[in-house]
Structures are given as structure tokens and as C-alpha cells.
N, C-alpha and C positions, 0 to 999 in steps of 0.2 A: 448662320452656321448651325446645323443640328448637332447637338452634343449627345453622346450616348449616356444612358442612365445607369445607375449602379444597382444595388440589390433591391428587391429580388428581381433578377432578370426574368423576362417573360419566358424565355426559352427554358429556364430552369424550373419555373413554376409548372409550365406545360409538361415537362419531362416527368414530373412527379405524378402526373395524372394518367393513368393507364387506360382509362375508359375512352370509348369512342365518342368524339364530339361532333355534333351536327348543329350548324348555325342557321338561323333564319334572320335575314336583314330586311326590315321594312324601310323602304326609302333607299333602295340600293343604287339608284341613279343619281343621288345627290352628291354633294362634295365629300362628305365623310363616308357615306354609304359605299361609294366606288372604291375609296381607299381601303376601307375595312374589308370589302370583298376580295380585293387583290392580295391583301395580307394573308387572309385565310386560304385562298386558292394556293398560295405558294407554300403552305404548311400541310401538304397532303398527308403526311404521316400522322398528324394530329387531328385533322378535320376531314372526316369521311365524306361529308356533304355540306354544301353551302347553298341555301335557298335564297335567291334574291327577289324581293317583292317590290313592284312598282306598277303604276298604271300603264306606262309606256316604256319600252326599252330604249337605251341610249342609241345615238347615231353610231357611235363606236362601241361595239359590244365589249363587255368586260371579259367574257369568256374567250379563250384562245384554244388552239388545237391540243394543248397539253392540260387543260383544266376540266377534265372529265367529272371532277367532283362538284362543279358549279351548275346550278339549275335555275334559270330565270322563270318567274311566274308572273304574268300580267294579271293584276287584280285590283279592282276598285273597292278599297276597304270601307267606303261609305255605304256600300251595298251589302247588307248582311247575308242575302241569299248567295251572291257571287262569292263572298268571303268563305262561307261554309262549303260551297261546292268545290272550291279550288284548294282550300287549306286543310280541310278535315282529314285528308289522307296523309298528312305529315305527322306520323306517330312517333318519328325518331328524333324530333328536335330536342336538343339539350341546352341551347343558348339562344335567347331572343334579343335582338338589337332593334330598338325603336328609334329611327332616325328620320321620321316622316311627319308631316303636318298638313293640315288643310288650310289653305290661304284665301279662300273665296270671300271671306268677310274680314273687316278690320281686326287687328290683333287684340284690341282692347274691347271687343264686343261680346255680348252673351252668345251670339250665333257662332262665333269662332270657338268659344269654349265648348259649346254643344256639339259642333261637328268633330272637333278633335277628340272629345270624349267618346263619341259614337264610333269613330274609327278604331280606337284602341279597345273599346268594349267588344266590338265585333271580332277582333283578332283574338283577344284573350278567351272569349267564350268558345271559340273554335279550337284553339291550340291547347289550352290548359287541360280539358278532360281527356284529350288523346295522348298528349306527350307525357307519358309517365316518368320519363327520365329527365325532365326539364330541371336544370340546375340554376340558371341565372337569367334575369331580365335586366337589360341595360337600356336606360332611358336617356335620350339626349334632349335637353331643353336649350337654355342659353343664359347669358348674363343679364338679360332683361328680367330675370327673376328678381333682381335687386332694384330697389327704389331709393335714390339718394336722399339724404336728410334735407328737410326743408330750409335749414339755415345756410345751405350751399357749401358747407365745409367739405374738404376733400378727405375721403376715407378709402381704405382698401377693404372691399367687401369680402368677408369670409362666409363660409357656407352656412353659418348659423345666423346670419343677418335676418331679422324678422321680416315676415311678409308685409306687403302693403295692405292696409285695410280698405274695405269698401271699393274694390276695383275688380275688373275682369282680367284675369291673366290665365290663359289656358295652360301654362306651365304648372300652376298651382293645381289645376284640375287633374291633370295627368298624374302628378305625384300622388295626390290623394287617392285617385282610382287605383293606382298601382299598389299602394300600401294597403288599402282596404281589400283588394283582391287576393294578395299574397300573404296577408297576416295569418299566422298559424300553419302555413305550408312549409315544405322543405325547400322551396325555391328562394334563393337569395336575390337581391336586386341592388342596383346602384343608379345614381343620377349624375349626368355630366353636363356642365354649363360652359360651353365655349363662348368666346367673344366674337369679334369680326372674323368670320371664317375665310380661310385662304385655301383655295383648291381649284380644280378644273372641272367645269361642267357647262353644258349648253342649255340646262333646263332648271336652273336654280334661281328663284325669285330674287334673293338678295345676294346676287353674284358679283362680288367686288372685283375679283381678278378679271372676269369677263368684261365688266364695265370699263375698268382701267385700260385693258388691252385694246378695246374698240376705240376708246378715246385717243390713246396713243397712236394707233394706226391711222385714224382720221387726221390727226394733227400732222403726222409725217406726210401723208398723201397730199394734203392741201398746203403744206408748209406753214402751219399755224403755230403760234407759241403754245407751249405746254404749260398752261396756267392751272393753278390750284384755286378753285372757287369755293370759298367757305368763310367761316368766322375766324377772327384772329386767334381766339383761344384754341380752336381746333388745328390751326396752322403752327402755332408756337409752343403748345404745351402738350404733355402726355395726358390724354383724356379718355382713352379706350384701349382695351387689350385686344390683341390679335391672336388667332388660334390657327395654326397650321393643321390642315386636315389629317396629315400623317401623325401628328402628335395626339389629336383627339381620338383617332382610331386606336392608336397604341395604348392610350390610357383606358379606353373602354375594354380592350382585351385584358389588360393588366388587372382591372377590377373583376372582370367576368371569370377569370381563371383562378381566382383566390378561393378554391374549393376547400382548402384546409384552414381558412381563416387567418392566413399568414399576416395579412395587413388589416384585418377587420373592416373589409369593404362593404359588408352586408348592410343594406339600408342607409348607405352613406351617400351624400352629394359631394361632388368634386368640381372645383373650378378648373376647367380644361383650357388653360391659357399658355401662351408661349413662355411667359416669364421674364420678358425683357421689355422695359418701357421704350417708347419711340415717339418721335414727333415727325409730322409730315415735312416740316421745314428741313429737318436733317436729311431725310431720305429722298425727297422729291428730285433733287439734281441727279441722283443715281438712277432713278426711274426714267428720267428724260434721256439719259445716256443709253439705257437699255433699249428704248424705243427708237433711238436715233433721231430725236426730234429737236426742234429749235429751243434752246434754253435762253431766256432773257438775260442780258448782260448784268443787269442789276437784280439783286436778290429780291427786292421788294416787287419787281415786276412779275415774279413767279406767282405771287399771291394777289388775289382780288376778291374783295367782299361783294363786288358787283357782278361777278361771273357766276352764272347759273347753268348747270349742265343741261337741264330740261330745255332751256331757251337756245343755248349754243348748239345743241345736237338735234333740235327738233326737225330741221330741214336737211339732215345728213343721211337719211336712209338710202337715197340713190347713190351717195358717195360710198357707202359701205358695200352696196351691190357691185359698184365698180371695182372696189378693192378685192372682194371675193373672187370676181371674175379674172382680174388681172393676175392675182397671186395663186390662182387655181386652188382655192381654199374649199373646204367642206361647205356646202350650200347652207347658209344660215341667214336669217333676217337680223337686223340690228337688235331688235327687241328679244331675240333668242338669247343673246349674250349680254346685253346691256340693260340696266335699269337706272335711268338718269334721275328719277325722282329719289331713288334710294341714295344715290351719290350726293344729291343736294342735302338730304336729311343727315346723312352720315357726317359730312364735312361742316355741318352747322349744329351738331348735336348740342343741346343747351346745357348739359351737365356732364361731369366727369364720371365715368363708369369703369372704375379700375378695381380688379380683384386681387385677392391674396392667394399665393401658392403655398403658403406655409403648411397646409394640411397634406397635400400630396407629397410635398418634399419630406415632411416628417415621416410618412409612411413608406418612403423608399422609392417613389417614382420621380426620377430626376432628369428625364428627357426634357430638354429645353431647345427653343428655336429663336434665332434672331429674326425679327420680323422682316427686315430688308432682305435677308437671305431667303426667307420663305417666299416673299413676293417674286423675287427674281427666278427662283426655282419653278414656281407655278407659271410664270410667263413662258419659260422654256417648255414646259409641258404643253401649254396651249399651242405653242408653235409646233411642237413635235406631232401633236394630234391634228394639225392643219386647220385649226379654228382661226388662227390669226397669222399675219405675215411675219 
């Protein structure tokens, strides 16, 4: 259940700002990008324009007949010439939201760091000289910023946890680039670190909701048991935070609109997490009920260390095509929505990666989400958008 937050309310902070706001969202077709765009579109009185940037538009456009303040721009940010050609005319931007990344190379590789730095550098070099009214840059990274202690003890990572030494992490590279670029300028900035993102998309590499929904649909179609395949620790213990895309978008807006320094968000990093611990063992039966699938009578039969999604779903692509046809869904391939390798890694994650919300709570952002409620909500959204039955 989503709980409303207390002071300072975003609407009140925004009401104090009489200036015209123009947002540019890099990665607008992703889980948080879509949600952020929808929030801004709904606030026409405060946001004159919203530019949405991505290489390819969504199957279901964000813009509707009433959203004349939204403008989608297809742009390959890795191409400096194209980036300059398409973005240099955007002189009116006041707020930048960076929610995109390049995924062609392994996340812990120098090539990944180089590509992501190039993307942001291309965008900044074009926007900064032109956008004289730019106020804030919001950077989204993730909880993989943190590296657990070698002794294996459980900790709640706060935003001041030291970086890992001698490793490649493009989150570090982007934070350093942002700080170096904006030092001495009037532009404020913030960094946001979500955990397991929960939202609706057909084009997100680490799309947990899409993967879960396809798995549930296949199990129901073939009358297969809805099994959790992973390690016992990941089944029985809290080991990872979840982040509802609505909460992450709201937190970014909350920080970006702190023009008067109400909460001292400038140059700050924030754990963007739901704030409630959960275990898959607790919520798996509720997910099975939501999908209308077979639930094993014995609790132990719901869990299997020998079950691997990559193996179980490898030959189910034709089954998904049958489901799409039978249920008259939007045409997608299984791999558009589901990433089975990601599911196997997620449910066998070797260490606990849990964050602290003390900082955002102390500064007045108190929106929280129960993870089960978030998952059920986004399953309904996937159904409403006709991606799943």
C-alpha cells in the first residue's frame, strides 16, 4: 500500500516556484522515465514542456490527446553529431533527468564505463551552453553502487558507504562526471539509487515485473506449478530492496524542486527504496493467486534450488506466441518482456544488498510502498496495457 508522505509536500514546494519549468527526461521509455513523464504531463500549470528522449518510442505512447506539453525526440546519445543536431535547439530546459544507460557491455567492464560516460558527456556538452535557465540535474544509478563487506555481515547501506576500490562501476564514473561538470555553476544536482525496480515496460533489460508476468502466464496456460527457483537465502530472508517506479519518480521530483534549499538536496545521493523489508517466501503465494496458477500444497514445493528459469523457459517462446494470439495481446516476443538470466541471478544473489532510508526520512520524504502491493499494482498495469493476459 502506498502511503502519502508528510512535509514538505511536493505540491507545496512547487507552488512556491513561480518560474516556468521545462524538463528533459533521458530514458523516457524506461520504468521510471515513463512514470516521471506521466507525473509531469499531469502538472501542466507547473511544467510548460516535457522533452522525452530515447532511441525508440514505446509501443504505447506516453502522450495522449490532452498532453500537448509533451514532446518525444528519438536520439542516439552515443552519436555526438546526432545529439547536437537534435538537442541543441532546446534552450528552455530547466531540469534534466538522467534515467538511461548503455548496456552493450558487461556492467563491470571498462567499455561499459566509457560508453555511459560518452552518452552523458554528449548530452551535457549540448544542453549546458544553451540552457541558461537550467536549475537541476537528477541522476539515477542504483543500489549496485554499494559493495558488501568481505566478512559477510549484514549492514544497511547508507549513502556515505565508501566506494569499492579497484573496480569498474559506471555509476561512479557518472557521479564524478556530473560533479566535475557542475562544480562552480548555479546548477544543483542529486543522485538516486533504487533497488529492484518495479514498473511496466516492454523494453527494459532488467524487467522484473515483465519476467514475472510472462512466467505466471506460461504456468497458467500449461497448468504448471508456480515454482520459485533460487537459493534458500533469497527465498527465506530479506536480502534486497525493491523500488516502486512511482516512488523513485516522486523522490526525483522532490529533490529537483528544492530550489530554495528547503531540504539541502544539492549534491546529495538518496537511497530510493520502498522502505519495507520482504521475503519471497512471504509473498509468493499471493503472486500465485494473482496469476491464477497452481499453488503446490506443501510450502516446500513452492521453492526449488534446482529450478532455473533459463532452462525451464528456453523452449516456451512458441507458447508465449500462442498466449499473445489467444488473449489478443499487444504483439511481443517473449524476450521483449522477460529476461530469464536476470531472474536466475536475482533469485540467487550471493550477498544481501539492503539500504537505509534514514536520510530521506530525516529530510522529510516519507512516501513508502509495501513491495507486495507494488508488484500487484504493476501486474494490473501490465494487464491494462494488454501486455499480459
